[in-house]
N, C-alpha and C positions, 0 to 999 in steps of 0.2 A: 453702737452711734443712735441715736433717736430720731425720729421725723422733724423736728425742729432744727436740731444740729444738722442732720445731711443737709438742711436746706440752707443754712448758714454758707456750709462748705463749697457747696455748690454756688452759690450766688456769688461768691468771693472769684472763686475759680472762676467762675464765665466771665466777669468784670476783669482779671487780669488776665486772661487770655487774648483780649482784645487790644484797642489802643495802648500803648505803654503809659501814656501819661493820665489814664482815667482812672479815677478813683476807686479802691475795691471797697465799695459802700456794702455795708452789711445791715441790714435792716436793725436797729436799735433795740426793740422786742426780742429778738432772738436769743433763747437762752444760752448763756457762756459765750456769745459771741464775742465780748471783751477780751475773755482767756484767749478764743479760737485766733483772734486777729494777732495778740499778743505773741502765739507761741509762731504763727506763721513770720511775724515780722521778726522776730529772732531769729528764724530758720533763715530767712533772706538775707541779713544781716550778716550772721555767720558766714555766706557765701558772697558779702560783698555786693549785694543786689541795692546798692543803696536806695535809688527810687522806689521800688519794688517795696523794700521794707520801711520804707519812710510811708509810703500809703497806708502800709497796715497801721504802721503808730497814729498816722495821725487821724485815722478815722476813729481810735479810741480816745484820743485828747479832744475830738470835735464832737464826738457823737455820745461819749459815754461821762458824764462829770464827776458821777459817784463811784466810778469803776477804781480800783487797787491798783489797777495797772496803770491808772492814767499818769501819774506822776513820772512812773520807769520810760513809758512810752513816751514821755514831753522828753524827757532826757536823751534817748533813742534816736527822737527826730534831729536834733542838736547833734547828735555822735554819727548820725549819718551824714549830715553836711559837711563834717568835719574829714570824713571818710571820701567824700568826692574828691574836696582838696583844690577846687577852683576859688579865684577870689571872690567870685559871689557868692558860694555856698560856704565858706568861713565867712563870710559877712552875715549870712542866714544864720550860722551854726551860734554866732554871738550872739544874736535878738534870742535864738531860741533860751539860753543859758539866762538871759538876763530876763526874759520872761519867767521861766521856773523860778527864778529866786524871786521875783516879784507875789507869784502867786503861790510861793510854797518856802517863805521864809525860814520857817522852823522843824522842816523835813530835817531828816537823819541822812537825806543825800545832797543836803545844800552845799556842803562842802564839793562835793564831787562837781555839781554845776560851777560853782566859784572857779573851782579850778580848770576843767572844762573850757570854758569862756576865756582863761586867761590862755590856755591852749591854743583856742582857734585864732586868738591875737599873735601871739607867738608863732604861730605855723604862716602868718604874714610877713614876717620880718624881712627886710631886704638885708642884702649885701652891707660890710662895714662902710664902702664908699659910696654907697647910695642911701635917701633920705629913710632916717630911723623916728619917723612918727610911730609906727606899729610897735618897735622897738619898745618905745618908753611905754606905752600905753599896754604892753604886757608886763612890765616889770611895775607897773602902778598896779593890775589887777592880780597880780602873785602877791604884793604887797597887803593887799585887801585879803587876801587867801591865809597870810599869815598873822593878820590881826585878828581875823574873826575865827578862826577853827586853828589854835595853835597844838592841839591836841588830836587833829585829824592822822588817821592813818596815810594820807594824801601826804604829809607833808615835807616827807625826805623827796619825794618825785618833785613837789612845788618849788621847793629849794635848788632842786638841780636845773631845773628851769630856769627858774630867776637869776642862777650863776650862769647858764646859758646866754641869756638876755643882756646882763649886766656884763659881760665878755664884748658882745656886741656893741654896746654903745663905748665900750672902752676902747674898743677895735677900731672903731671910727674915729674916736679924740685923738687915739696915737697915731695914726695917719696924718694927722693933721700934722702933730708935733714932728714926726719924722721927716715930711714934707722940707718943715722950717729948719729941720736939723741940716739935709741935704742942702737946702739951698744958703746954707751958712747964716740962716737967722738966728743965733744962737739965744736972745732974750726972748723972743716969739716960743722956742721951742722948750725950752726951760717952763715957762711958766704955762704952757699946754700940759708936759710930763708931771709937774706939780698937781694941777689940778686931777688929773687922773688916780694919780696915790690919795689924794685927800677925796675924791667921791667914791672911788671904788678901791679899796686899799687891798681888797681879794683878787684882783684882777688877773684873771691864771697865767699871763703872760706877761706881766709886771717885771720879769726879768729883761725884757727887752726895753721896757719904761727906765728900770734902774740903769742900766748899763749906758743907754743915748741921754739920759738927764746927769748923769756923772760926767760923761765925756764932753755934753755939752758945755759944762759949768768948768772944764778944764780949759775948754777953747777959750773962754773969759778970765783965766787964770785964778778962778776960783778953786783953787786946790783945797784946801777944809773943807770946804763945802761938799765937793767932789767924792772926796775917801770914804764917808759914810754908806753912799749910794753903792759903791762897788764892795763895800763891806755887805751889806745887807743881802744884794746878789749872792754872794759867796755863802753867807750862812741860810738863804730860805731856800736856796735849789741846790739839790744834788746833781740835776741833770738840767745841764742848758748850753746853747750854743756860745754863750759869753761869758763860759765861767773859767777859760784860758786869759781871753782878755781882758776881765776882771783882775785875775789872780798879778798878771803883769802888770796891771796900773797901780794894784796896791802897793806891791812890792817896788814900784817905780817913786809912787809918793814917799812910801816908809823910809827910802831911804837918801831921801832929799835931805840938805839941812833944814832944820828946824830954825823960824825966824829970830 
């Protein structure tokens, strides 16, 4: 190790051994300082030392505008915020990835930035019975990803995450419909269940929607409209807690005299 490289290492280690919140400043003129900072940040990141890793990466972003490590360091700052997984850190992560896309719109890692931006939004999704604003934002950002980067290797992961987010939205809507169903307000339940199937035909738990929609129609003596939903449940699902009930309803409806 050269004298200049040794000075870089000594300066960074001295600062990091002090106050945990102090920046790991390294003189910009030091040879290979950006590489050293990146390697140390990567090592800290692997050990899940999010703050320490972020300080190394932030030095590259702030002090080495021409460094080849700068784009990856910027992404790693965002990833470190996701790693902390607090409400504040996830908001910081969203900001970091948005800035990356502003500064490096043509970067070969722009797809990664968009995916991680969406991930940071998805990590803020609340349970189905709570406000779904963050879920809708996650779906929006994932749609942006699909539109801009259709050939990305990350597309399967993005589609999986989008399915999970859409499931959360549909589950929230289903719970409203099921409340109407249990309250015996069947017109409201029918409208809500139909809205779910129209907005999200791929809803993972649409078997419950099919069954309760069909049963709500039966309760209103709309047998002919109910039958297709029972049949769709039987056709589309090999496993469901509603299968036996649906088969029973289909047999009953088909055995009735035709008008």
